[in-house]
C-alpha positions as CSV (number, residue, x, y, z in Angstrom):
1,M,81.0,97.9,87.3
2,K,83.2,95.8,88.0
3,A,84.6,93.0,90.3
4,Q,85.8,89.4,92.2
5,S,86.0,85.2,94.2
6,I,87.5,85.4,98.3
7,V,89.2,83.6,100.9
8,V,91.6,82.4,103.7
9,F,94.6,84.7,104.2
10,V,97.6,84.0,106.0
11,I,100.4,86.8,107.0
12,L,103.9,85.3,108.4
13,I,105.5,87.9,110.2
14,C,109.5,86.6,110.7
15,L,110.1,88.9,113.7
16,S,113.8,90.4,113.7
17,I,115.8,89.0,116.4
18,A,116.5,93.1,117.5
19,P,114.6,94.8,119.9
20,V,115.0,97.7,118.0
21,S,113.0,96.0,115.6
22,I,109.9,97.8,115.2
23,A,107.6,95.5,113.0
24,G,110.0,92.4,111.7
25,D,109.4,91.5,108.3
26,L,106.5,90.5,106.2
27,T,105.5,88.3,104.0
28,E,102.6,87.6,102.4
29,D,102.2,86.3,98.8
30,F,98.1,86.0,99.1
31,D,97.9,82.3,98.2
32,A,96.2,80.8,101.3
33,L,93.1,83.4,100.6
34,L,91.6,82.3,97.5
35,K,88.1,80.9,97.9
36,L,87.6,82.0,101.3
37,A,83.8,84.0,102.4
38,V,84.0,87.6,102.0
39,V,81.3,88.1,104.7
40,R,81.7,86.3,108.1
41,N,79.3,82.9,107.7
42,W,78.8,83.6,103.7
43,E,80.6,81.3,101.2
44,I,81.1,83.1,97.6
45,Y,80.3,81.3,94.5
46,E,81.7,82.6,91.1
47,E,80.9,80.7,87.5
48,A,84.1,79.6,85.8
49,G,84.8,82.0,82.8
50,A,82.3,84.2,83.5
51,T,82.1,87.8,82.4
52,E,82.8,91.1,84.9
53,A,84.1,88.4,87.2
54,P,85.0,88.8,89.3
55,S,81.8,89.2,92.0
56,N,82.0,91.8,94.6
57,W,80.6,91.2,98.3
58,A,80.4,93.0,100.7
59,V,78.5,94.6,103.6
60,K,78.0,97.9,103.1
61,V,75.6,100.5,104.5
62,V,72.0,101.1,102.1
63,D,69.5,103.0,102.4
64,G,70.7,103.8,106.1
65,R,70.4,99.8,107.2
66,N,74.0,97.1,106.9
67,A,72.6,94.5,104.4
68,L,74.8,92.3,102.3
69,L,75.1,93.5,98.7
70,Q,76.9,92.5,95.1
71,G,78.4,94.9,93.8
72,S,79.7,93.5,90.3
73,N,77.7,93.0,86.8
74,I,79.0,89.6,86.7
75,Y,76.8,87.2,83.9
76,T,77.4,84.0,81.9
77,G,75.6,83.6,78.7
78,L,72.2,85.4,78.0
79,P,68.8,84.3,80.3
80,E,67.1,82.8,77.7
81,S,64.5,80.0,79.2
82,D,67.3,77.1,78.8
83,S,69.8,79.0,79.7
84,P,70.8,78.5,83.8
85,A,72.2,82.6,84.4
86,R,74.7,81.4,86.7
87,A,77.1,83.7,87.5
88,T,77.9,84.1,91.0
89,W,75.9,83.0,94.2
90,A,76.8,84.0,98.0
91,T,74.9,80.7,100.2
92,Y,75.0,80.0,103.9
93,V,77.9,78.6,105.7
94,G,76.7,75.6,108.1
95,G,73.2,75.4,107.8
96,D,71.1,72.5,106.7
97,W,67.1,72.5,106.7
98,V,64.8,69.8,105.4
99,D,61.3,71.9,105.9
100,L,61.9,75.9,106.2
101,T,60.3,78.8,105.6
102,L,63.1,81.3,104.6
103,E,62.3,84.8,104.2
104,L,64.8,88.1,103.0
105,D,64.1,91.5,102.3
106,M,66.5,92.4,98.7
107,Y,66.8,95.9,97.1
108,P,67.7,95.9,93.6
109,T,69.2,99.4,92.1
110,D,69.2,97.0,88.5
111,D,67.0,95.0,86.2
112,D,68.6,91.8,85.8
113,I,67.9,88.6,87.5
114,P,68.8,88.5,91.1
115,G,67.6,85.6,93.3
116,V,67.1,83.1,96.3
117,L,68.3,79.8,96.7
118,F,67.5,77.0,98.7
119,R,67.8,72.9,99.8
120,Y,71.8,74.0,98.1
121,V,73.5,71.3,98.8
122,D,76.5,71.8,96.2
123,E,77.2,74.2,93.2
124,N,75.6,71.6,90.7
125,N,72.3,70.5,93.7
126,F,69.6,72.8,94.7
127,Y,66.9,74.9,93.9
128,V,66.6,78.5,92.9
129,F,64.0,81.1,92.2
130,D,64.9,84.1,90.5
131,M,63.7,87.3,88.4
132,N,63.8,88.8,85.1
133,G,63.0,93.0,85.5
134,Q,64.1,94.1,82.3
135,A,60.8,93.9,80.4
136,S,63.1,94.3,76.8
137,R,64.6,91.1,76.8
138,T,63.5,88.4,74.7
139,T,61.9,87.0,77.8
140,G,60.4,89.8,79.1
141,E,60.2,90.1,82.5
142,F,59.0,86.7,85.3
143,G,59.7,84.9,88.1
144,R,60.5,81.7,87.9
145,L,61.1,78.4,89.8
146,R,64.0,76.1,89.1
147,K,65.9,72.7,90.1
148,C,69.9,72.0,89.3
149,V,70.3,68.2,89.7
150,N,74.1,67.6,89.0
151,G,74.5,70.7,86.7
152,E,71.3,70.0,84.4
153,Y,68.7,73.3,85.1
154,I,65.2,71.8,84.9
155,E,62.5,74.8,84.9
156,L,59.0,74.4,87.7
157,D,57.3,77.2,87.3
158,R,57.3,80.5,85.4
159,Q,55.1,83.3,86.3
160,N,55.5,85.7,83.1
161,Q,55.0,89.0,84.9
162,T,56.9,92.1,86.3
163,V,58.2,90.7,89.9
164,Y,60.5,94.0,91.5
165,T,61.5,97.4,90.8
166,K,64.4,98.8,90.9
167,N,65.4,101.4,93.9
168,A,63.0,99.7,96.7
169,W,62.8,97.2,98.8
170,L,60.7,93.9,98.1
171,G,60.4,90.6,100.9
172,I,60.4,87.4,99.4
173,K,59.5,84.0,101.4
174,V,59.7,80.5,100.5
175,E,58.4,77.8,102.3
176,A,59.7,74.3,101.5
177,V,57.7,71.9,103.3
178,G,58.5,68.1,102.5
179,N,57.7,68.0,98.5
180,S,55.8,71.7,98.8
181,I,57.2,74.7,97.4
182,K,55.6,78.0,97.4
183,I,56.8,81.5,97.0
184,S,56.0,84.7,97.8
185,V,57.2,87.9,96.4
186,D,55.6,91.2,98.9
187,G,52.7,88.8,100.3
188,S,51.7,87.9,97.5
189,L,51.8,84.1,96.3
190,L,53.8,83.4,93.4
191,I,55.1,80.0,92.8
192,D,53.0,76.8,94.2
193,V,54.4,73.7,93.0
194,A,55.6,70.2,94.0
195,D,58.7,68.6,93.9
196,D,61.2,66.1,95.6
197,A,64.4,66.3,94.1
198,F,66.0,68.0,97.4
199,D,65.1,67.4,100.7
200,R,67.4,69.4,102.7
201,G,70.3,72.0,101.9
202,T,71.5,75.4,103.3
203,I,70.2,78.8,102.0
204,G,71.8,81.6,99.6
205,V,70.8,84.6,97.6
206,S,72.5,84.6,94.1
207,S,73.7,87.9,91.1
208,W,73.2,87.9,87.8
209,G,74.5,91.1,85.7
210,M,73.1,93.0,88.7
211,N,75.1,96.0,89.0
212,T,73.7,95.9,92.9
213,V,72.0,94.2,94.2
214,T,70.8,94.1,98.3
215,F,70.1,91.2,100.4
216,D,69.1,91.7,104.7
217,T,67.2,90.4,107.2
218,I,67.2,86.5,106.4
219,S,65.7,84.7,108.5
220,V,64.4,80.6,108.8
221,D,61.5,79.8,110.1
222,G,60.7,83.2,112.3
223,T,64.7,83.5,113.9
224,V,67.2,85.5,112.0
225,I,70.0,83.7,111.0
226,D,72.0,87.4,109.2
227,D,71.4,90.7,109.6
228,F,74.7,91.9,109.6
229,E,74.5,94.6,111.8
230,D,77.1,93.1,114.1
231,V,79.7,93.5,110.8
232,D,81.9,96.1,110.6
233,V,81.1,97.9,107.7
234,G,84.2,99.1,105.6
235,G,86.4,96.2,107.2
236,P,89.4,94.2,105.9
237,V,88.5,92.4,102.8
238,V,91.9,90.3,104.1
239,P,92.7,89.3,107.4
240,D,95.2,92.3,108.6
241,W,94.9,94.1,105.4
242,I,92.2,97.2,106.0
243,I,90.2,99.1,102.7
244,Y,90.7,103.1,102.4
245,D,88.4,104.8,99.9
246,E,88.6,108.3,98.7
247,P,84.8,109.9,100.4
248,G,83.2,110.9,97.5
249,A,85.2,108.9,94.4
250,N,83.9,107.8,91.0
251,S,83.1,105.0,89.8
252,S,83.0,103.8,94.4
253,P,83.5,101.2,95.8
254,S,86.4,99.7,95.3
255,N,86.4,96.4,94.6
256,W,89.4,94.2,96.3
257,N,89.4,90.4,96.0
258,V,92.3,87.6,95.8
259,V,91.4,86.2,92.7
260,E,93.9,83.9,90.3
261,V,95.5,86.1,87.6
262,G,98.6,86.6,85.2
263,G,99.3,82.7,86.9
264,Q,99.2,84.0,89.8
265,I,97.2,83.8,92.9
266,A,96.8,88.2,93.4
267,I,94.8,90.8,95.7
268,V,92.9,92.7,93.1
269,E,91.6,96.0,92.8
270,S,89.0,95.7,90.1
271,S,86.8,98.7,90.5
272,N,87.4,101.9,88.2
273,I,87.0,104.4,91.3
274,Y,88.7,107.5,91.0
275,G,89.1,111.1,92.6
276,D,89.6,114.3,91.3
277,N,92.6,115.6,93.1
278,N,95.7,114.3,94.2
279,S,95.3,111.0,92.2
280,R,93.4,109.8,95.3
281,G,90.7,106.7,94.5
282,S,91.6,103.5,97.4
283,W,93.9,102.0,99.0
284,I,94.8,98.7,100.7
285,Y,97.5,99.2,103.9
286,Y,98.1,96.1,105.9
287,E,97.1,97.7,109.6
288,N,99.9,96.4,111.6
289,G,102.9,97.4,110.4
290,N,104.9,100.4,111.6
291,W,108.5,100.5,110.0
292,S,111.1,103.2,109.5
293,N,114.4,101.9,108.7
294,A,112.6,99.0,105.8
295,V,113.2,97.5,101.9
296,F,109.5,97.1,100.5
297,E,109.1,94.9,97.9
298,V,106.3,94.0,95.5
299,D,105.0,92.9,92.1
300,M,102.0,94.4,89.9
301,L,100.4,93.5,86.7
302,A,98.4,96.1,85.0
303,L,95.5,95.1,83.7
304,D,94.5,99.0,82.7
305,D,96.8,102.6,82.2
306,D,95.6,104.5,84.9
307,I,97.9,105.0,87.9
308,P,98.3,102.2,90.3
309,G,101.5,102.9,93.2
310,V,102.2,101.8,96.1
311,L,102.3,103.6,99.5
312,F,104.7,103.3,102.5
313,R,105.7,104.8,106.3
314,Y,101.8,105.1,106.2
315,V,100.5,106.2,109.3
316,D,96.7,107.4,108.2
317,E,94.9,109.0,105.2
318,N,96.7,112.1,105.4
319,N,100.3,111.3,105.8
320,F,102.7,108.8,104.0
321,Y,105.1,109.0,101.5
322,V,103.8,107.3,97.5
323,F,105.1,106.2,94.7
324,D,103.0,105.8,91.4
325,M,102.6,105.5,87.9
326,N,100.6,106.7,85.1
327,C,100.8,105.0,81.3
328,Q,98.3,106.4,79.3
329,A,100.0,108.6,77.1
330,S,96.8,110.2,76.0
331,R,96.5,112.6,78.8
332,D,97.9,116.0,79.3
333,Y,101.0,114.6,81.6
334,G,101.7,111.3,79.2
335,H,103.5,108.8,81.3
336,F,105.0,109.0,84.4
337,G,106.4,107.9,87.2
338,R,106.2,110.1,90.7
339,L,107.7,110.0,93.8
340,R,105.5,112.5,96.5
341,K,104.8,112.8,100.5
342,C,101.4,113.7,101.2
343,V,101.5,115.9,104.9
344,E,98.7,116.5,107.0
345,G,96.8,115.9,103.5
346,E,99.2,118.4,101.6
347,Y,101.1,116.6,98.4
348,T,104.4,117.8,98.0
349,E,106.4,115.8,94.2
350,L,109.7,114.7,95.7
351,G,110.3,113.4,92.2
352,Y,109.5,112.9,88.4
353,L,109.9,111.0,84.9
354,V,108.0,111.4,82.0
355,E,109.1,107.7,81.2
356,I,107.2,104.7,80.7
357,I,107.2,102.5,83.6
358,F,104.5,99.9,82.7
359,E,102.2,99.4,80.1
360,K,98.6,98.5,79.9
361,D,97.6,94.3,79.9
362,D,101.4,93.6,78.8
363,G,101.1,90.3,80.8
364,I,104.2,91.5,82.8
365,W,104.5,91.3,86.4
366,H,106.9,94.7,87.2
367,H,109.0,94.0,90.5
368,I,108.4,97.2,92.9
369,E,111.5,97.9,95.2
370,I,111.4,101.0,97.4
371,E,114.5,101.1,100.0
372,M,114.0,103.5,103.2
373,L,116.9,103.8,105.2
374,G,117.0,107.2,108.0
375,S,115.6,110.2,105.7
376,N,117.2,108.4,102.5
377,I,114.6,106.7,100.1
378,K,115.3,105.0,97.1
379,V,112.1,103.6,94.6
380,S,113.8,100.8,92.1
381,V,111.3,99.5,89.3
382,D,112.3,95.8,87.5
383,D,116.3,96.1,89.2
384,K,115.9,100.2,87.2
385,K,117.0,102.8,89.8
386,L,114.4,105.9,89.9
387,F,114.6,108.2,92.6
388,D,116.8,108.4,94.9
389,V,116.0,111.8,97.1
390,T,116.3,112.7,101.0
391,D,113.2,113.8,103.0
392,A,112.9,113.8,106.9
393,D,109.3,114.3,107.2
394,I,107.4,111.1,108.1
395,S,110.0,108.4,110.3
396,S,108.1,105.5,109.8
397,G,104.8,104.0,109.3
398,S,102.6,101.0,107.8
399,V,102.7,99.8,103.6
400,A,99.6,100.1,101.0
401,L,99.2,99.2,97.3
402,S,96.6,101.5,95.9
403,S,94.6,102.1,92.6
404,W,93.3,105.3,90.8
405,G,90.8,104.6,87.5
406,M,92.6,101.2,86.9
407,S,89.3,99.0,85.6
408,P,89.7,96.4,84.7
409,G,92.5,96.4,87.5
410,V,95.9,95.9,88.4
411,A,97.2,93.2,90.5
412,F,99.6,93.1,94.0
413,D,101.6,89.8,95.2
414,N,104.3,88.8,96.9
415,V,104.6,91.9,99.2
416,H,107.7,91.8,101.6
417,I,109.1,93.3,103.9
418,D,112.9,93.4,105.6
419,D,112.7,94.8,108.6
420,L,116.2,97.5,108.6
421,S,115.9,98.5,112.4
422,I,118.6,97.2,113.5
423,L,121.0,99.1,110.8
424,A,123.0,101.9,112.6
425,V,122.0,105.0,110.8
426,A,123.5,108.0,110.2
427,P,121.5,111.4,110.6
428,D,122.5,112.2,107.3
429,G,120.9,108.7,106.2
430,K,124.0,107.3,104.9
431,L,124.7,103.4,106.4
432,A,126.5,103.5,109.4
433,A,127.5,99.7,110.1
434,T,126.7,96.2,108.4
435,W,124.5,94.1,108.9
436,G,123.2,90.7,108.4
437,A,120.8,88.7,107.0
438,L,117.7,89.2,108.5
439,K,115.6,87.1,106.6
440,R,114.9,83.3,107.4
């Protein structure tokens, strides 16, 4: 399992002065999004240098109910008794409880270390109750309560026993009144200690090495603060961009996040999601775009050798143009760059090149440019023209960034669209008038 951290995102739309402009220019470099809460009301933390980062927090339907799921195997170090076992957690924004009773449901599908945080002040000051379900570890199975004070962990109590079972819901209850702390699991008291390191703070849920762990129906003092039922499952991971995952795709769900990579802040898809037909895996499309004549530019950094790409004149999941690339020479079809159209779900190849366009993990941000003028479509990578074709099946639409089998990831940055709709275009797709500079 793979994944990703995330944050506030600003779309700058410079509207064209021409009345015939459909969507205006678009510029997005994702810089403002880093460290935004993935789910409203919850702020995500990831330990610096964690293995298999980033995390993958999202609201999903699990066992018939909306719930907060962390779907990355992110971890740090080894979970020995003297290890912090810090990886990722989500804390409730705005919470500041003194005496509290915290209750929640948890559904683990792995046997590593999920947990609950309370009286959380910041990433270096809080209480944490976590559990290990992997009996083969030297620590054995356990449930333990620790405090983290200025980044230093102190164990307050540990019960060496089976606390949870995979693939089953369990109920966790934390009672913190004054310096008394009691923790129960499925109605059985597990920990009962006294400590006065922290007297107030918010609450959170945590994950270490958990391919997936889900939390739901989180309540404080008998009042549900979040059951996630009003969250748009599958909604945008960043404002104005919508994720599509091919139904039935392998290694789903996708994992789109904004992270620092290759010296830039970019949007990254880091799961290995792939479909069996037509290289359909996952893409993220700009919700409000509808361009006809435009120049679409984006930078791409490949961390794997499978099939990344870009979609344009995107109408819906069954109608669009797509340019994608493969650099895995061991496949039957070898290296390629190809241009296709998908009309009512049927793919037609418009151009195909047997050529190395990018190399896995080459550290190079490759610049992709798509020029659309009437029925004429030109595709260039790093200023080298690859395709110049004519096709009129799809006249306008939005843009998207795509990933197929790209684990540990593919990154996209500096999305820019020049809306050329003020151009007069002859029926054969050729430029018929001079145009002025639209970018401002």
